[in-house]
BAMI-121663 format. One record per residue (C-alpha): residue number from 1; x negated, y negated, z negated. Coordinates in nm, 4 decimals, always signed. Layout:
<pts>
PT     i         xx         yy         zz
PT   NUM          X          Y          Z
...
</pts>
This chain:
<pts>
PT     i         xx         yy         zz
PT     1    -6.2651   -12.3128   +16.3732
PT     2    -6.1027   -12.0540   +16.1425
PT     3    -6.4470   -11.9583   +16.0132
PT     4    -6.5062   -12.3174   +15.8990
PT     5    -6.1900   -12.3019   +15.6857
PT     6    -6.2455   -11.9467   +15.5562
PT     7    -6.4747   -12.0608   +15.2753
PT     8    -6.2121   -12.3036   +15.1409
PT     9    -5.9276   -12.0519   +15.0954
PT    10    -5.8762   -11.9333   +14.7381
PT    11    -5.6140   -11.7182   +14.5651
PT    12    -5.3587   -11.9959   +14.5040
PT    13    -5.3760   -12.0943   +14.8736
PT    14    -5.2458   -11.7526   +14.9899
PT    15    -4.8761   -11.6597   +14.9759
PT    16    -4.6978   -11.3407   +15.0803
PT    17    -4.3312   -11.2980   +15.1544
PT    18    -4.0413   -11.1312   +15.3275
PT    19    -3.7943   -11.2692   +15.5801
PT    20    -3.4658   -11.1688   +15.7389
PT    21    -3.2645   -11.3399   +16.0067
PT    22    -3.0709   -11.3468   +16.3281
PT    23    -3.1864   -11.3498   +16.6895
PT    24    -2.9857   -11.4894   +16.9771
PT    25    -3.1763   -11.3465   +17.2723
PT    26    -3.1442   -11.3711   +17.6458
PT    27    -3.3504   -11.3009   +17.9521
PT    28    -3.4322   -11.5205   +18.2465
PT    29    -3.4371   -11.3156   +18.5615
PT    30    -3.5414   -11.2897   +18.9222
PT    31    -3.2459   -11.1030   +19.0667
PT    32    -2.8749   -11.1010   +19.1473
PT    33    -2.7429   -11.0116   +18.7990
PT    34    -2.6004   -11.2648   +18.5550
PT    35    -2.6685   -11.1873   +18.1886
PT    36    -2.5471   -11.3537   +17.8678
PT    37    -2.7124   -11.3777   +17.5277
PT    38    -2.7122   -11.0946   +17.2756
PT    39    -2.7180   -11.1199   +16.8973
PT    40    -2.9549   -10.9052   +16.6929
PT    41    -3.1567   -10.9185   +16.3731
PT    42    -3.5175   -10.9797   +16.2781
PT    43    -3.6898   -10.8742   +15.9557
PT    44    -4.0377   -10.8290   +15.8225
PT    45    -4.3254   -10.9548   +15.6136
PT    46    -4.5154   -11.2801   +15.6249
PT    47    -4.8202   -11.4430   +15.4713
PT    48    -4.9425   -11.8003   +15.4631
PT    49    -5.2999   -11.9209   +15.4255
PT    50    -5.3522   -12.2888   +15.3455
PT    51    -5.6341   -12.4333   +15.5535
PT    52    -5.5959   -12.7959   +15.4453
PT    53    -5.3364   -12.9849   +15.2415
PT    54    -5.1108   -13.0180   +15.5491
PT    55    -5.2127   -12.7251   +15.7754
PT    56    -5.1685   -12.3537   +15.7198
PT    57    -5.1812   -12.0306   +15.9179
PT    58    -4.8810   -11.7934   +15.8970
PT    59    -4.9296   -11.4436   +16.0436
PT    60    -4.6248   -11.2143   +16.0344
PT    61    -4.5262   -10.8570   +16.1145
PT    62    -4.1604   -10.8294   +16.2229
PT    63    -3.9049   -10.5943   +16.3770
PT    64    -3.7021   -10.7878   +16.6351
PT    65    -3.3861   -10.6819   +16.8229
PT    66    -3.3747   -10.8551   +17.1610
PT    67    -3.2168   -10.8159   +17.5025
PT    68    -2.9079   -10.9440   +17.6824
PT    69    -2.5579   -10.8420   +17.7842
PT    70    -2.3232   -10.8966   +18.0746
PT    71    -1.9508   -10.9556   +18.0923
PT    72    -1.9225   -10.6142   +18.2652
PT    73    -1.9883   -10.4103   +17.9457
PT    74    -2.3610   -10.3784   +18.0227
PT    75    -2.6115   -10.4278   +17.7374
PT    76    -2.9903   -10.4416   +17.7655
PT    77    -3.1554   -10.3439   +17.4352
PT    78    -3.5197   -10.4402   +17.3935
PT    79    -3.6539   -10.3902   +17.0408
PT    80    -4.0058   -10.4967   +16.9477
PT    81    -4.2582   -10.4917   +16.6674
PT    82    -4.3845   -10.8496   +16.6842
PT    83    -4.6884   -11.0254   +16.5433
PT    84    -4.6472   -11.4031   +16.5524
PT    85    -4.9440   -11.6118   +16.4378
PT    86    -4.8068   -11.9556   +16.3598
PT    87    -5.0001   -12.2718   +16.2804
PT    88    -4.7896   -12.4845   +16.0463
PT    89    -4.8220   -12.8587   +15.9988
PT    90    -4.6436   -12.9996   +15.6933
PT    91    -4.4992   -13.3355   +15.7988
PT    92    -4.3706   -13.4067   +15.4472
PT    93    -4.3586   -13.1942   +15.1329
PT    94    -4.1784   -12.8699   +15.2260
PT    95    -4.0929   -12.9574   +15.5907
PT    96    -4.3154   -12.8081   +15.8624
PT    97    -4.3531   -12.7940   +16.2381
PT    98    -4.4951   -12.4637   +16.3630
PT    99    -4.6359   -12.3291   +16.6879
PT   100    -4.8312   -12.0270   +16.7985
PT   101    -4.8533   -11.7092   +17.0041
PT   102    -4.6562   -11.3919   +16.9431
PT   103    -4.7736   -11.0454   +17.0419
PT   104    -4.4800   -10.8064   +17.0920
PT   105    -4.4935   -10.4277   +17.1286
PT   106    -4.1873   -10.2522   +17.2722
PT   107    -4.0323    -9.9742   +17.0612
PT   108    -3.6936    -9.9356   +17.2358
PT   109    -3.5842   -10.0136   +17.5912
PT   110    -3.2478    -9.8925   +17.7091
PT   111    -2.9369   -10.0007   +17.8930
PT   112    -2.5924    -9.9235   +17.7562
PT   113    -2.3371    -9.9267   +18.0387
PT   114    -1.9980    -9.8447   +17.8934
PT   115    -2.0691    -9.5230   +17.7042
PT   116    -2.3689    -9.4231   +17.9187
PT   117    -2.7213    -9.4869   +17.7822
PT   118    -3.0185    -9.5065   +18.0195
PT   119    -3.3849    -9.5546   +17.9335
PT   120    -3.5486    -9.8330   +18.1341
PT   121    -3.9171    -9.8637   +18.2217
PT   122    -3.9720   -10.2043   +18.0550
PT   123    -4.3243   -10.3331   +17.9981
PT   124    -4.4636   -10.2118   +17.6660
PT   125    -4.6190   -10.5508   +17.5749
PT   126    -4.4905   -10.9080   +17.5793
PT   127    -4.6768   -11.2282   +17.5005
PT   128    -4.4613   -11.5142   +17.3778
PT   129    -4.5138   -11.8825   +17.2949
PT   130    -4.3305   -11.9884   +16.9779
PT   131    -4.2247   -12.3322   +16.8574
PT   132    -4.0243   -12.3995   +16.5428
PT   133    -3.9357   -12.5884   +16.2272
PT   134    -3.9274   -12.4769   +15.8667
PT   135    -3.8472   -12.5895   +15.5168
PT   136    -4.0059   -12.4377   +15.2045
PT   137    -3.8485   -12.4977   +14.8620
PT   138    -4.0727   -12.5123   +14.5549
PT   139    -3.9144   -12.1891   +14.4215
PT   140    -4.0477   -11.9908   +14.7240
PT   141    -3.7256   -11.9770   +14.9279
PT   142    -3.7717   -12.0891   +15.2907
PT   143    -3.5717   -12.1399   +15.6089
PT   144    -3.7194   -12.1288   +15.9586
PT   145    -3.5856   -12.1712   +16.3085
PT   146    -3.7871   -12.0916   +16.6220
PT   147    -3.7661   -12.0517   +16.9930
PT   148    -3.9780   -11.7672   +17.1374
PT   149    -4.0473   -11.7964   +17.5106
PT   150    -4.1660   -11.4832   +17.6937
PT   151    -4.4673   -11.5379   +17.9172
PT   152    -4.4861   -11.1928   +18.0818
PT   153    -4.2336   -11.0332   +18.3185
PT   154    -4.0583   -10.7346   +18.1610
PT   155    -3.9912   -10.5259   +18.4715
PT   156    -3.6622   -10.3500   +18.3993
PT   157    -3.6411   -10.1985   +18.7476
PT   158    -3.7895   -10.2505   +19.0925
PT   159    -3.5586   -10.5461   +19.1668
PT   160    -3.4940   -10.6731   +18.8137
PT   161    -3.7765   -10.8659   +18.6461
PT   162    -3.6966   -11.0650   +18.3328
PT   163    -3.8668   -11.2826   +18.0721
PT   164    -3.7494   -11.2782   +17.7124
PT   165    -3.6163   -11.5865   +17.5390
PT   166    -3.5210   -11.5713   +17.1707
PT   167    -3.3708   -11.8319   +16.9396
PT   168    -3.4442   -11.7139   +16.5857
PT   169    -3.3082   -11.8293   +16.2488
PT   170    -3.4548   -11.6752   +15.9326
PT   171    -3.4324   -11.6963   +15.5548
PT   172    -3.7225   -11.5767   +15.3464
PT   173    -3.8958   -11.5774   +15.0139
PT   174    -4.2668   -11.6273   +14.9400
PT   175    -4.4210   -11.5174   +14.6109
</pts>
């Protein structure tokens, strides 16, 4: 399907940009521990390729701080390089609904327990399903909000398997 649209893309239908935002991440688990959400940041580069007047493809390359924390001074840090590939549908001028997969590659996995830091053997890859909304102003400024749902267990230890969940709010600029 992408090949059919490839011939219709021209220079004014391609935009590049940068984005920065906040993650509120958590993990769903199969185990006895109770974890709360953790706040982190997300930043990176984005591009957008118009396929039709209302549909575009938005691949991105981002650094994303994720994880969770407990009330007992225990923090799980999971940082990723992520590659979301979003399909955007413009409902009205500027306002879009977006969905797509996200491929995440682990760059940091550790537990901070008080002042003690321990590396954890988390899975090095995560596949996520993303769903979101966005608004693009005519001057290139845009806002996006997404929920990223992890589809693969991130085995933190033998008895502690989790799936990532990230609510993401970003501000960006396309030029």
